[in-house]
C-alpha positions in Angstrom: 16.0 -11.8 26.4 13.7 -9.4 25.2 13.0 -8.3 21.9 12.5 -4.3 21.5 11.6 -3.7 17.8 11.2 -4.9 14.1 12.1 -3.3 10.9 10.4 -4.9 7.7 12.3 -4.3 4.6 10.5 -5.2 1.4 13.4 -5.5 -0.8 16.9 -4.8 -1.7 18.3 -3.0 1.6 21.8 -2.5 3.4 21.6 -5.9 4.9 20.9 -8.2 2.1 19.6 -8.1 -1.6 16.7 -10.4 -0.1 13.4 -9.3 1.6 14.7 -9.5 5.3 13.3 -8.5 8.5 15.5 -6.8 11.1 14.8 -7.9 14.8 16.4 -5.7 17.6 17.3 -7.6 20.8 18.1 -6.8 24.5 20.0 -9.9 25.6 19.8 -8.5 29.1 22.9 -9.7 30.5 23.6 -12.9 27.8 25.5 -11.5 25.8 28.6 -13.0 27.6 27.4 -16.1 28.3 27.5 -19.3 25.6 24.6 -21.2 25.7 26.9 -24.6 26.4 26.8 -22.5 29.8 23.1 -22.4 30.5 22.4 -25.9 32.0 20.2 -28.1 29.3 20.1 -25.2 26.7 21.7 -27.1 23.8 20.6 -30.6 24.5 17.1 -29.5 24.9 17.2 -27.1 22.0 18.2 -29.7 19.4 16.0 -32.5 21.0 13.1 -29.9 20.5 13.9 -28.4 17.3 15.7 -31.6 15.0 15.6 -29.3 12.0 18.5 -27.6 13.3 20.6 -30.3 12.4 20.3 -29.1 8.7 21.9 -26.0 9.7 25.5 -25.7 8.0 26.0 -22.4 9.5 29.0 -20.0 8.5 31.0 -22.7 8.9 29.5 -24.4 5.9 29.7 -28.1 7.0 27.1 -30.7 7.4 25.7 -30.3 11.1 28.0 -26.5 10.9 25.0 -25.1 13.7 25.5 -28.2 15.7 29.3 -27.8 16.0 28.8 -24.1 16.8 26.7 -24.6 19.7 28.9 -27.4 21.2 31.7 -24.8 21.1 29.9 -22.3 22.3 27.8 -19.5 20.8 25.1 -16.8 21.8 21.6 -16.2 22.1 21.5 -13.5 19.2 23.0 -16.1 16.5 20.6 -19.0 18.3 17.5 -17.1 17.6 18.7 -16.5 13.9 18.8 -20.1 13.5 15.8 -21.0 15.5 13.6 -18.3 13.1 14.8 -19.6 10.1 14.5 -23.1 11.4 10.8 -22.6 11.9 10.2 -20.8 8.6 11.6 -24.2 6.9 9.4 -26.7 8.8 6.3 -24.3 7.7 7.6 -25.0 3.9 9.6 -21.5 3.4 12.7 -21.5 1.6 14.4 -19.4 3.6 18.2 -19.6 4.7 19.5 -16.0 5.0 20.8 -14.6 8.3 23.5 -13.1 10.5 23.3 -11.8 14.2 25.5 -8.5 15.3 26.3 -6.4 18.3 25.5 -2.8 18.6 26.6 -2.6 21.7 26.5 -4.2 25.3 23.5 -6.7 25.6 21.7 -4.9 22.3 22.0 -7.0 19.3 20.1 -7.1 16.1 19.3 -10.5 14.0 19.0 -10.3 10.4 16.5 -12.5 8.4 15.2 -13.7 5.4 11.5 -13.6 4.9 8.8 -14.7 2.4 5.5 -13.3 4.3 5.7 -10.5 6.6 3.2 -11.4 9.3 4.7 -15.0 9.2 8.1 -13.7 9.9 7.2 -11.6 12.8 5.3 -14.4 14.5 8.5 -16.8 13.8 10.5 -14.4 15.8 8.2 -14.4 18.4 8.0 -17.9 18.9 11.7 -18.2 18.8 12.5 -15.0 21.1 9.5 -17.2 23.9 11.5 -20.4 22.9 15.0 -19.2 23.8 13.5 -17.4 27.2 11.8 -21.0 28.1 15.0 -22.6 27.6 17.0 -20.2 29.6 14.1 -20.5 32.6 14.1 -24.3 32.2 9.9 -23.7 31.6 7.8 -26.0 29.5 7.3 -24.7 26.1 4.6 -26.4 23.8 6.3 -25.7 20.4 3.9 -27.4 18.5 1.0 -25.1 19.4 3.0 -22.6 18.7 4.1 -24.1 15.3 0.1 -24.6 14.3 -0.6 -21.0 15.2 2.7 -20.1 12.8 1.2 -22.3 9.8 -2.5 -20.4 10.3 -0.6 -17.2 9.7 1.2 -18.5 7.0 -2.3 -19.8 5.5 -3.8 -15.8 5.9 -1.0 -14.3 3.6 0.3 -17.2 1.5 -0.1 -16.3 -2.3 -2.2 -18.6 -4.0 -0.5 -20.9 -6.7 -1.7 -19.0 -9.8 -0.5 -15.5 -8.3 2.5 -17.2 -7.4 3.7 -18.6 -10.9 2.3 -15.4 -12.6 4.9 -13.3 -10.4 7.7 -16.1 -10.9 7.1 -16.1 -15.0 7.4 -12.5 -14.5 10.6 -12.3 -12.8 12.1 -14.6 -15.2 11.5 -12.4 -17.9 12.9 -9.4 -16.2 9.7 -7.7 -15.2 9.5 -6.2 -11.9 7.2 -6.6 -9.5 5.2 -4.1 -6.9 2.7 -5.8 -4.3 -0.8 -3.7 -4.0 -2.2 -3.7 -0.6 -2.4 -6.6 1.4 -4.0 -9.0 -0.5 -2.8 -11.3 -3.8 -2.7 -8.0 -6.5 0.4 -7.1 -7.9 1.8 -4.5 -10.3 3.9 -6.1 -12.9 6.3 -3.6 -14.6 6.7 0.3 -13.9 4.5 3.1 -15.0 2.7 3.4 -18.3 3.2 -0.1 -19.4 2.7 -1.5 -16.0 0.1 -4.1 -15.7 -2.0 -5.1 -12.8 -2.9 -8.6 -12.1 -4.7 -10.2 -9.7 -4.8 -14.3 -9.3 -5.5 -15.0 -13.2 -7.5 -11.5 -13.4 -5.5 -8.7 -15.3 -5.5 -5.3 -16.7 -7.2 -6.3 -19.6 -10.0 -8.4 -18.0 -13.4 -6.7 -18.8 -15.3 -6.4 -15.5 -18.7 -7.1 -17.7 -17.3 -10.3 -19.0 -16.3 -11.0 -15.4 -20.1 -10.8 -14.4 -21.8 -12.9 -16.9 -19.1 -15.5 -15.9 -20.0 -15.5 -12.5 -23.8 -15.9 -13.3 -24.2 -19.3 -14.8 -27.8 -19.0 -15.8 -26.8 -15.8 -18.2 -23.9 -17.7 -19.0 -25.8 -20.3 -20.5 -28.1 -17.8 -22.2 -25.1 -16.1 -24.0 -23.5 -19.4 -25.2 -27.1 -20.6 -26.4 -27.3 -17.5 -28.4 -23.8 -18.3 -29.9 -25.1 -22.1 -31.1 -22.5 -23.4 -28.5 -23.5 -26.5 -26.6 -25.2 -26.2 -23.0 -27.0 -28.7 -20.8 -30.7 -27.7 -21.0 -31.8 -26.1 -17.6 -33.6 -23.1 -16.0 -33.7 -21.4 -13.0 -36.0 -22.8 -9.9 -37.5 -21.0 -7.6 -39.5 -23.3 -5.0 -39.7 -27.1 -4.5 -42.6 -27.5 -6.8 -41.4 -25.9 -10.0 -38.2 -27.9 -9.4 -39.4 -31.2 -9.3 -42.2 -30.2 -12.4 -38.7 -28.9 -14.0 -36.9 -32.1 -13.4 -39.7 -34.0 -14.8 -39.5 -31.9 -18.1 -35.7 -32.3 -18.2 -35.8 -35.9 -17.1 -33.5 -37.5 -14.6 -30.6 -37.6 -13.4 -30.2 -33.7 -13.1 -28.1 -31.1 -11.4 -28.7 -28.6 -8.6 -26.2 -25.8 -8.7 -26.0 -22.0 -7.0 -26.8 -19.5 -10.1 -23.6 -17.4 -8.7 -20.9 -19.5 -7.1 -17.4 -20.9 -7.8 -15.3 -23.9 -6.8 -17.9 -26.4 -7.7 -19.4 -25.1 -4.1 -22.9 -26.3 -3.8 -23.0 -28.3 -7.0 -24.9 -31.3 -6.5 -24.6 -33.9 -9.6 -26.3 -37.1 -10.7 -29.8 -36.7 -8.9 -31.4 -39.6 -10.0 -34.8 -39.3 -8.8 -37.5 -37.1 -6.7 -36.6 -38.0 -3.2 -32.8 -36.9 -3.9 -34.1 -34.4 -5.6 -36.0 -33.1 -2.8 -33.4 -34.0 -0.3 -31.2 -31.9 -2.5 -32.9 -28.7 -2.9 -33.7 -28.5 0.8 -30.0 -28.6 1.7 -29.0 -26.5 -1.3 -31.9 -23.6 -0.3 -30.2 -23.6 3.4 -27.6 -21.4 2.0 -28.6 -20.1 -1.7 -31.3 -18.2 -3.0 -30.9 -18.3 -6.6 -30.6 -22.2 -7.6 -30.8 -23.9 -11.4 -31.4 -26.9 -12.6 -29.7 -28.5 -15.5 -29.9 -32.1 -17.4 -26.6 -34.3 -15.9 -24.8 -35.3 -18.8 -22.5 -38.5 -18.3 -19.0 -38.3 -19.3 -15.4 -36.6 -18.2 -14.9 -33.9 -16.4 -12.3 -31.5 -18.6 -11.0 -27.8 -17.7 -9.5 -25.8 -21.2 -7.8 -22.9 -20.5 -7.9 -20.1 -22.9 -5.6 -17.5 -22.4 -6.1 -14.2 -25.1 -7.6 -16.7 -27.7 -5.4 -19.2 -27.7 -6.1 -22.7 -26.3 -2.9 -23.3 -23.9 -3.5 -26.3 -21.4 -6.5 -28.6 -21.3 -6.7 -31.3 -18.0 -9.2 -34.1 -17.1 -10.5 -33.4 -13.4 -11.3 -36.8 -11.8 -13.3 -36.3 -8.4 -11.6 -37.3 -5.1 -11.9 -40.8 -4.3 -11.2 -43.8 -2.0 -10.9 -47.6 -2.3 -12.0 -49.6 0.3 -9.8 -52.2 2.0 -12.6 -54.4 4.6 -11.2 -52.8 7.5 -10.8 -49.1 8.1 -14.3 -46.6 7.9 -14.8 -44.4 5.3 -13.3 -41.1 7.5 -9.9 -42.9 8.5 -9.6 -43.8 4.7 -10.1 -40.0 4.2 -7.7 -39.2 6.6 -5.4 -41.6 5.4 -5.4 -39.9 1.7 -5.4 -36.4 3.6 -1.8 -37.6 4.7 -0.7 -37.2 1.1 2.0 -34.4 1.4 1.1 -33.1 -2.0 -2.3 -32.1 -0.3 -2.4 -28.9 1.8 -5.4 -26.4 2.8 -6.9 -24.6 0.2 -4.5 -23.4 -2.9 -1.2 -23.6 -0.9 0.0 -27.4 -2.4 -0.9 -29.2 -5.9 -3.5 -30.9 -4.3 -6.5 -29.7 -1.3 -7.5 -31.9 1.5 -10.6 -33.2 1.5 -12.7 -31.7 3.8 -15.9 -33.8 5.9 -18.6 -31.2 5.8 -22.0 -31.4 5.5 -22.3 -31.5 1.5 -19.6 -34.4 1.8 -22.1 -36.0 4.6 -25.2 -35.5 2.6 -23.2 -37.1 -0.9 -22.4 -40.2 1.3 -26.3 -40.1 2.4 -27.2 -40.3 -1.1 -24.6 -43.2 -1.8 -26.3 -45.3 1.2 -23.5 -44.5 3.2 -22.3 -43.0 6.6 -18.8 -42.2 7.7 -18.8 -45.0 10.1 -19.3 -46.9 6.7 -16.6 -50.1 6.0 -16.3 -50.3 2.1 -15.5 -53.3 0.7 -12.1 -54.7 -0.1 -10.8 -52.8 -3.5 -14.2 -51.1 -3.9 -14.2 -47.5 -5.1 -16.1 -44.7 -4.2 -16.0 -41.0 -5.4 -16.4 -38.7 -3.2 -17.8 -36.0 -4.7 -19.7 -35.4 -7.8 -17.7 -32.0 -9.1 -13.7 -32.7 -9.7 -12.8 -29.2 -8.3 -9.3 -28.9 -7.1 -10.3 -26.8 -4.1 -12.7 -29.7 -2.9 -9.8 -32.4 -3.0 -9.9 -33.6 -6.9 -6.9 -33.9 -9.2 -5.8 -33.6 -12.7 -4.5 -35.4 -15.8 -2.8 -33.3 -18.3 -4.7 -33.4 -22.0 -3.4 -30.9 -23.9 -1.8 -33.2 -26.6 -5.5 -34.8 -27.1 -8.1 -32.2 -27.5 -9.3 -32.0 -31.1 -8.8 -28.8 -33.7 -12.5 -28.8 -33.7 -13.2 -28.6 -29.6 -10.1 -26.2 -30.0 -12.1 -23.7 -32.1 -15.4 -24.3 -30.0 -13.7 -23.4 -26.9 -12.2 -20.0 -28.4 -15.7 -19.2 -29.6 -16.7 -19.4 -25.9 -14.5 -17.2 -24.4 -15.0 -14.8 -27.3 -18.7 -15.1 -26.9 -18.0 -14.3 -22.7 -15.5 -11.5 -23.8 -12.8 -13.2 -21.4 -9.0 -12.3 -21.9 -8.2 -15.6 -19.7 -10.9 -18.2 -18.8 -11.5 -21.9 -18.2 -13.9 -23.4 -19.9 -15.4 -26.7 -17.9 -16.5 -29.2 -20.4 -18.5 -32.1 -19.9 -17.8 -35.1 -22.5 -17.0 -38.7 -23.0 -13.6 -37.9 -25.1 -12.0 -34.4 -25.6 -10.7 -35.8 -28.9 -14.1 -36.0 -30.3 -16.2 -32.9 -30.9 -18.5 -31.4 -28.3 -21.2 -31.8 -31.1 -21.9 -35.3 -30.4 -23.2 -35.2 -27.1 -20.8 -32.7 -24.5 -21.6 -29.7 -23.2 -20.0 -26.5 -21.6 -20.9 -26.4 -18.2 -19.6 -23.2 -17.0 -16.9 -20.5 -17.6 -14.3 -19.6 -14.9 -13.1 -15.8 -15.0 -10.4 -16.3 -12.3 -9.2 -20.1 -13.4 -6.9 -21.8 -11.0 -3.4 -22.8 -13.1 -1.9 -25.2 -10.3 -3.7 -28.1 -12.2 -2.2 -27.2 -15.5 1.5 -26.4 -13.8 1.2 -29.4 -11.6 -0.6 -31.9 -12.6 -1.3 -35.2 -11.1 0.1 -36.9 -14.1 0.9 -35.7 -17.5 3.2 -33.3 -18.6 3.3 -29.8 -16.8 2.0 -26.6 -19.1 3.2 -23.3 -18.4 0.1 -21.0 -18.4 1.7 -18.3 -16.2 4.2 -17.8 -19.1 1.7 -17.7 -21.8 0.0 -15.0 -19.7 2.8 -12.8 -19.0 3.8 -13.0 -22.7 0.3 -12.0 -23.8 0.1 -9.2 -21.3 3.1 -7.8 -22.4 2.9 -8.4 -26.0 4.1 -5.4 -28.5 4.6 -3.5 -25.3 8.1 -2.4 -23.5 8.3 -4.5 -20.4 10.4 -2.0 -18.7 11.0 1.5 -18.5 13.9 3.5 -18.0 14.6 3.7 -14.5 17.9 6.3 -13.1 18.5 6.3 -9.2 20.5 9.0 -7.8 22.4 9.0 -4.5 25.5 11.5 -2.9 26.4 13.4 -0.4 26.1 16.8 -2.6 24.5 17.5 -5.8 21.7 15.0 -5.9 19.0 16.9 -6.6 20.8 19.2 -9.2 21.8 16.1 -11.0 18.3 14.3 -10.5 16.8 17.6 -12.0 18.9 18.2 -15.0 19.0 14.0 -16.3 14.9 14.3 -16.1 15.0 17.9 -18.2 17.4 15.5 -20.6 14.6 12.9 -20.4 12.0 15.2 -21.3 13.7 16.6 -24.5 14.2 13.3 -25.8 10.4 13.0 -25.4 9.8 10.7 -22.4 7.2 11.2 -19.9 9.3 11.5 -16.6 7.9 10.8 -12.9 11.2 12.4 -11.0 11.1 12.3 -6.7 13.5 14.9 -5.1 14.1 16.8 -1.6 11.7 19.3 -3.2 8.7 17.1 -4.6 7.4 14.5 -6.4 7.0 15.6 -10.1 5.2 13.7 -12.9 5.8 15.3 -16.3 7.0 18.6 -14.7 3.9 19.0 -12.3 4.6 18.4 -8.8 2.1 16.2 -7.3 3.5 16.5 -3.8 5.7 18.8 -2.2 8.1 18.5 0.5 11.4 15.9 1.2 10.5 12.3 -1.4 13.3 10.8 -1.6 12.1 7.7 0.0 11.0 4.2 -1.0 7.3 5.5 -0.6 7.6 8.6 -2.9 9.5 6.4 -5.1 6.5 4.0 -5.5 4.3 6.5 -6.5 6.3 7.2 -9.3 6.5 3.5 -10.4 3.0 3.1 -9.8 2.0 6.4 -12.1 -0.1 4.9 -15.4 1.6 8.1 -17.4 5.1 7.9 -16.9 7.7 6.2 -19.2 11.3 7.5 -17.3 12.0 7.3 -14.0 14.2 9.3 -12.0 14.9 8.9 -8.4 16.9 10.5 -5.8 17.2 8.1 -3.6 18.5 9.2 0.1 20.2 7.2 3.1 17.7 7.8 5.9 14.9 5.8 3.3 17.7 3.0 2.2 18.7 2.7 5.9 15.5 2.4 7.6 13.0 0.7 4.8 15.5 -0.1 1.8 14.9 0.0 -1.9 11.4 0.8 -3.5 12.7 -1.0 -6.9 14.2 -4.0 -7.4 17.0 -2.9 -10.1 17.3 -0.1 -11.7 18.8 0.6 -15.2 21.8 3.3 -14.1 22.5 4.1 -10.8 24.5 7.5 -10.0 26.6 8.4 -6.9 27.8 11.7 -7.0 30.1 12.1 -4.3 30.3 10.2 -0.5 31.8 13.1 2.2 31.0 13.1 5.8 27.2 14.0 6.6 24.5 12.7 8.8 27.5 10.4 10.7 26.3 9.3 14.2 22.7 8.0 12.6 21.3 5.1 12.5 24.6 3.1 13.2 26.4 5.1 10.6 29.5 6.1 12.4 32.0 6.2 9.5 32.4 7.8 6.2 33.3 4.0 5.4 29.7 3.0 7.2 28.2 5.5 4.9 30.1 4.7 1.5 28.4 1.1 2.2 25.1 2.6 2.1 25.3 4.5 -0.7 27.2 1.7 -2.6 23.4 -0.1 -2.3 22.1 2.3 -5.0 25.2 1.0 -7.4 24.7 -2.7 -6.3 20.9 -3.0 -7.2 21.7 -2.3 -11.1 20.8 -4.6 -14.0 23.8 -6.4 -15.2 23.7 -5.1 -18.3 23.1 -1.1 -16.5 25.7 1.3 -15.7 27.0 2.7 -12.2 27.8 6.3 -12.9 30.7 7.3 -10.2 32.9 10.1 -9.8 36.1 9.3 -10.3 37.8 12.4 -8.4 35.7 11.1 -5.3 37.8 9.0 -2.8 35.0 7.0 -0.9 33.3 6.9 -4.2 36.2 5.0 -5.8 36.4 2.9 -3.0 33.1 1.1 -3.1 33.6 0.2 -7.2 34.5 -3.4 -6.2 31.3 -3.7 -4.9 29.4 -3.2 -8.3 28.9 -5.6 -11.2 27.3 -3.4 -13.8 29.0 -1.5 -16.8 30.9 1.6 -15.4 30.6 5.1 -16.6 33.5 7.2 -14.7 33.4 10.9 -14.5 36.0 13.0 -13.9 37.9 17.2 -13.9 40.8 15.3 -14.4 41.4 13.9 -18.3 44.3 11.8 -17.2 42.4 10.1 -14.0 43.6 6.8 -13.4 40.6 5.1 -12.7 38.5 6.8 -15.8 41.6 5.9 -17.8 41.7 2.0 -16.8 37.5 1.7 -17.5 37.7 3.5 -21.3 40.7 1.3 -21.8 38.5 -1.9 -20.6 35.4 -0.8 -22.8 33.5 1.6 -20.7 32.9 5.1 -21.1 34.4 8.4 -19.4 32.9 11.6 -19.3 35.5 14.5 -18.6 36.7 18.4 -19.4 39.4 19.1 -21.6 40.7 22.6 -23.0 37.1 24.0 -21.7 34.8 21.3 -23.1 32.4 18.3 -21.9 34.0 15.1 -23.4 32.5 11.8 -24.0 34.4 8.8 -24.5 34.1 5.4 -25.0 37.3 3.0 -26.2 38.7 4.9 -28.8 35.5 7.0 -29.7 35.7 10.8 -28.7 32.7 13.2 -28.4 33.3 16.7 -28.3 30.3 17.5 -26.8 30.0 21.1 -25.3 32.2 23.6 -24.1 31.6 24.3 -20.1 30.3 28.1 -20.0 27.4 26.6 -22.4 26.2 24.5 -19.6 23.3 26.3 -18.3 23.8 25.6 -14.4 27.3 26.3 -14.4 26.7 30.1 -14.9 29.5 30.3 -17.8 31.7 27.7 -15.8 31.7 29.7 -12.5 30.1 27.1 -10.3 33.0 24.2 -10.6 30.6 21.8 -8.5 27.9 22.3 -11.3 30.1 21.0 -14.2 30.6 17.8 -12.0 26.6 17.4 -11.8 26.7 17.8 -15.3 28.8 15.5 -16.2 27.1 12.8 -13.6 23.5 13.8 -15.6 25.4 13.5 -19.1 26.6 10.1 -18.0 23.2 9.2 -17.0 21.8 10.1 -20.3 24.4 8.1 -21.9 23.9 5.2 -19.9 20.2 4.8 -21.3 21.1 5.5 -24.8 19.8 9.2 -25.0 21.7 10.5 -28.5 24.5 13.2 -27.5 22.5 16.2 -29.5 19.5 15.4 -27.5 21.8 15.5 -24.2 23.7 18.4 -25.4 20.5 20.2 -25.3 19.3 19.6 -22.3 22.6 20.8 -21.0 22.0 23.9 -22.4 18.9 24.8 -21.7 18.6 23.8 -17.7 19.3 26.7 -15.1 19.6 26.9 -11.7 16.6 29.3 -11.7 13.2 29.2 -10.0 11.6 27.1 -12.6 13.7 24.3 -13.3 16.3 23.8 -10.1 14.6 25.9 -7.2 17.0 26.7 -4.0 19.9 25.6 -5.7 22.5 28.8 -6.5 19.4 30.8 -7.6 20.2 34.4 -8.1 17.5 37.6 -7.5 18.5 41.4 -7.7 16.5 43.5 -5.2 18.2 47.1 -5.8 21.5 46.0 -7.2 22.0 43.7 -4.6 22.2 39.9 -5.5 20.6 37.8 -3.0 21.7 34.1 -3.8 19.6 31.0 -2.4 21.2 27.7 -1.7 20.2 24.9 0.3 24.2 24.2 1.3 23.6 21.8 4.6 27.2 20.5 5.1 30.6 22.0 5.1 31.6 20.4 1.6 28.0 22.1 0.0 29.2 25.5 1.9 32.8 25.2 0.4 31.3 24.7 -3.1 28.5 27.5 -3.0 31.6 29.7 -1.4 33.8 28.8 -3.7 31.8 30.3 -6.8 31.0 33.2 -5.2 34.5 34.1 -5.3 34.3 34.8 -8.8 31.2 36.8 -8.9 32.1 40.8 -8.3 30.6 42.1 -5.2 31.6 44.6 -2.4 30.4 42.9 0.9 29.5 39.1 1.1 26.7 38.9 3.7 25.7 35.1 5.0 22.6 33.4 6.6 23.6 30.5 7.7 22.3 27.4 9.6 22.8 23.5 9.3 20.4 20.5 10.5 20.7 19.8 14.2 21.6 15.8 13.5 25.0 17.3 12.3 28.1 16.6 15.2 29.0 19.4 17.1 32.7 19.2 15.4 30.6 19.3 11.9 28.8 22.4 12.6 31.8 24.1 14.2 33.6 23.7 11.0 30.7 25.2 8.8 31.0 28.0 11.4 34.7 28.7 10.7 34.1 27.9 6.9 31.8 30.8 7.3 33.9 33.4 8.9 36.9 32.3 6.9 34.5 33.8 3.7 32.1 35.7 4.9 32.3 39.7 6.0 28.8 39.9 7.8 27.1 36.6 9.0 23.7 36.1 10.7 23.2 32.9 12.4 19.8 31.1 12.4 18.3 27.9 13.2 16.2 25.6 11.0 12.2 25.1 12.0 13.1 21.1 13.0 16.0 21.5 15.0 16.1 17.4 15.0 16.8 17.2 18.6 19.3 19.7 19.8 17.4 22.3 22.4 17.0 25.8 21.1 19.8 27.9 20.5 22.3 25.3 21.1 23.1 24.9 17.2 23.4 28.8 16.8 26.0 28.7 19.4 27.9 26.1 18.0 27.6 27.8 14.7 28.6 31.5 16.3 31.9 29.8 18.0 33.1 28.1 15.2 32.6 31.5 13.0 34.9 33.2 16.1 37.4 30.4 15.5 38.3 32.2 11.9 39.1 35.5 14.1 36.1 36.8 12.5 34.9 40.2 13.9 32.9 39.3 16.5 31.0 42.9 15.6 29.9 41.6 12.3 27.9 38.5 13.8 24.8 38.4 15.0 22.1 35.4 15.7 18.8 35.8 14.5 17.1 32.3 15.2 14.2 32.9 13.1 14.9 32.0 9.4 12.9 34.9 8.0 14.0 37.4 10.3 17.4 36.6 10.1 16.6 37.1 5.6 15.1 40.4 6.5 17.9 41.3 8.8 20.4 40.9 6.2 18.8 42.4 3.5 18.2 45.6 5.4 21.9 46.3 6.2 23.0 45.5 2.3 24.2 47.9 -0.2 24.4 48.3 -4.0 26.9 46.0 -5.1 26.6 43.7 -2.0 25.8 39.9 -2.1 23.5 38.2 0.4 23.6 34.4 0.1 21.0 32.5 2.8 21.8 28.5 3.3 18.0 28.1 3.9 15.5 25.5 5.5 12.3 26.2 4.0 12.6 27.7 0.5 8.9 28.7 0.0 9.0 31.7 2.7 12.1 32.8 1.6 11.1 33.2 -1.9 7.6 34.9 -0.8 10.5 37.6 1.2 12.1 38.2 -2.2 8.7 38.8 -4.4 7.6 41.3 -2.0 10.7 43.2 -1.8 11.1 42.8 -5.5 7.4 44.3 -5.8 8.3 46.9 -3.4 11.1 48.7 -5.0 9.4 48.5 -8.4 7.0 50.2 -6.6 9.4 52.6 -5.1 10.8 52.8 -8.6 7.3 53.8 -10.7 6.5 56.5 -8.1 9.7 58.3 -8.5 9.0 58.3 -12.2 5.8 59.6 -12.0 7.0 62.6 -10.1 
């Protein structure tokens, strides 16, 4: 079995609404051979991977997968289950997967993942494991599993970040990952916030710098009359000894700049210990502080935007002797606690045996080989940081009111929105002014001790952080996603125009570029997920309208989580035969993803006159708005009866109806993009845009004004039935690129007075031969003269192949061969067509590249104006 490629989906996709990976496999001759027919395969598989006994499989019964193995199942299916089992064995809760045949030995496996690199490595292990079973080779699963754990540790989110993201999701706030580290954007657009661990958009850089400097922190707090231990900076051994004598033993040595308790040596009781500790510390740190050691307990007070939301007592890690085992063995036994993990992955951290620990034991008169007497308790650290193996007890209900006020003053003095205040005192219930001190301030405090205390009540610090981050600002912005075969771009632009009129700063993606508040920041086809992210991460927008194309959905899924409104304009035959989309039904399932990814209280806008759009209605769980040219459309009428919206045309007016509420919005001829009602297809686009605006609650007067003031011109809807006049020749530019697009445009041309109708035709090369020929036949049935050109990107076709097929289709309509000419270069074809046009004719080009054609039109208009001026001068 051979691995061919991966596709990683970071969000909702055509396979699942979960994050998943598609693994493409070549079974190399094993597509028809079940594993039960491979010698010893099933027995070794289950023996080496007993986790598979827990898999219920699709039959949904205990040991369901084992039953499938016994009956006979195939390698792709087995690979799927191995991948999921490997995830589960390292503590990741993933369960979704499926395997499907592409053709012959080519299969794909879809499986859920939590972390990308871990998910990919799990697939590598699974494929290697299966191959070892096929070839009856030795496979060290333990070594590979340890490597998988290492990869997970490298990309796993810390508990603080994970908790904050979870609380955001609970509140319906979307989450975007920024980069490869633990930085996230919460929400979209101008109201979004960025967090990294417990630092956020409101965190002051200066305050963080103060908190990182323990000496400066001490000075700032002291100036604010807050209790801190007496101390100072030392630069050599002699000064350290002198300062210790001044302060009085016991003392503490610690780095001026440090975190997580690293380098802190506490309770130094005499000069000998001081010298040893300083020498040890000076090897790693240049800037060292000495301060008075204060007897008492260690507390962490968590302050969020001025509120004290959690308090924990932190206890250093310790062991209790049994009179038999050495210290290193006792530490090993503690580390076996399932609640302990590496770094911040679990509630507690494993105790590391390092130079600092060895030195600490030496000060206590022990080595790692020492055997403690039975029941003797030995602390392994002076500090109680969770990162060094300590644990926490919740004391939130015990802190005194006076200490709450002191801690609020501490956070205010440093200027931190979120901080952890380390306090040392005998009792947090008694005033810190009675012998307690502030030890230091943490700018990015870990909150796992509060969420998962060793003893006591869990405190939802992450929830407090989210609620404060989004206090008094919206947690979401309107997001509208538009898909379909034809009309997407016009509908997207019209919706954006309406929202702009309503006062929104709109971010928009289209086939022509990305627009922020009406300004293009990037040209080109920007209908994929990367372009959508550009809009959603922009700090100026407060509404997003995203044209969402089929290709991006198939390759990468959706960039956003859930939309407020989804619009599906229509679904017709286009792009078939690409990316395993062979039929229009396949295409409909792809387009349906946009309608499935809508909030429960949101709306899906559907074309009630389009058969395939209607066929996917059962897939949607949100409210519906149906639009139709027929006021008696049954699907629409049923939706209205059930309390939904219907948008339709009646006696020349666009009507909005919800239950018994009836609004005669605007007469069709007043809608700008309809050319006084001539362009029937733009009536549908106007209804779709109107429906989207209704779905997000835009007022009817604003919608009406928006429909009136949006036109098919260069400024508002470039490339969509744009009309120019050159010496009394009407020139029309349109992006029609499939048979339905051609038919719609040509239907509109019938209602515009003209002499000859001259067409410059072409279609993308990734259409089927029959589709290309159908476009040619349609052109032959409508035009008087035809120029056949080709797109610059032929999409895999040989030069001239598309033109030959178009010509063949044209001639099938009994078109006069004298009136057809192939001019493959688009610009030359357009110039040639203009050259034969006479006043009263219409020249229409179904363009590939918009800007070059516009330049030719401007040049021709300028040329004609110059000629006119010269004649007038004479």
